[in-house]
Structures are given as C-alpha cells and as structure tokens.
N, C-alpha and C positions, 0 to 999 in steps of 0.2 A: 520540520514543520513545527514541532513544539519548542525548538531551540530559540525561536523568536520571542517566546513568552517567558523564557528563563533569563533572569537578570545577570546572574553570575556564572562564569565558567569555572572549571577547576583551576585554570591558570590565574583568573582574577582573584580567587581566594588565596592561592599560593603567594601571589605578589602583594597582597594587601599589607600596608604598613600602618601600624597603630602608633599614636603619639604616646610618649611615655610621661606619666605623671608620678609624683611622689607617692600617691595613694593608688597607683594603677594596679592592674592585674599582674600576676606572675607570667612572664613571657613564655616560659616553658609550658605552662598549662594551656595558654592561649594557642601556642603552636601545635600542641598535641590535639586539642579540640579541632583546630582548623584542618589538621591532617585527616581526621575522621570525616569532616564535612567534604573535603576534597575527594576522598574515596567514595563517599556516597554519591556525589555529583558524577563521578566517572561511571559508576554503576547505572545511574539514571540515564546518562547519555547512551550507554551501551544497550540498555533495555529499550529505550525509545528507538534507536536505530534498528534493533532486531525486530521490533514490532512493525516499524515502517516497511521493512523488507518483507515480512510475512504478509502484511496487508497488500502490498503490490503483487505478491505471488498469488494470493487468494483472489484478487480482482482479475488477474489474468486467467486464472482457472474458471472463474465465473463466466468471463467472456467466452471462453472455449466451450463451456457447457451450454451456454445460451445458443451459440452457433450450432452446436451438435443437435440441440433440441429443435432448432429451426429446420435443420436438414432432415431430421426424422419426421417432423410434421409434413414437410414437403414431400418426402418419399411416400408417406401414408396417403397424402392427397393425390399424388400421381397414381398410386396403386388403386385407389377408389375410382378415379376417373377413367382409367384405361379399361378397354372393353374385355380383354381376355387375360388380364394380368400381365400383358406385355408392355414394355415401355417403347414408345415410338419416338421418332425424331422430333415430332411436334411437342410431345411431353417433355423431352429433354430441353428443347428451346424455351418452353414455358417456364420450366424450373430454373434454367439459367437466367432468364429475364428477371424472375422473382428474386433470385439470389443477388443479382446485380443491384436491384433496387434496395435490398437490405444493406448490402455492403456500402453503397454510395449514399445511403441515407435518403433515398427518394421513394421510400415505401409509402404507398397510398393508404 
C-alpha cells in the first residue's frame, strides 16, 4: 500500500552510481552513509508490512465481532417475541431469513 508512495527501494539505493569529480565526496563515506539508509529502508518496509498484516487481522476481528453482535441482537429479539421463552420453527425461519439478508447485503 505505502510502497507505491516510496520512490526508492533498498536495492535502488544499493545500486546507485555516483559520478566521480575531482572535488567529489569520499566514496567510502558515501557508501557507509548509503548502507545506513538501506538499513533504514529495510526497517521501514518491514514495519509497513507488519502494520498491514495487523490491520488485516483487526479488520477480520471487527467483522467477526459485528456478526456476533448481530446474532446476539437477533437472539434477544427472538427471546422478546416468543410467548413463553421457547423458540419455535417460525422464530428460527424468521431469524434465518434476517441473517440471509445481512449476509447477502439485502438488508432492508
């Protein structure tokens, strides 16, 4: 996701060639500094990947909790509407119909 916004990869930095000038920088210092940058980029990529995985897991957990909440609400509704606290076949069919509407996105 974020990798599309980052211009350089660690490999791009590693393979970068600088033109040599008589008054240029010391190549050893440039290489050492680029090694530090490469290490940082690798850490950034690892952090981003870990956060993306964590986000997906949390979204999945949210979806499960929402479904569980819907089920509990439906059970409470069924318990309120049933005469003697017993669940009848009609209540089960009504609940199943409601759940199908939720699952298939046809909730009214």
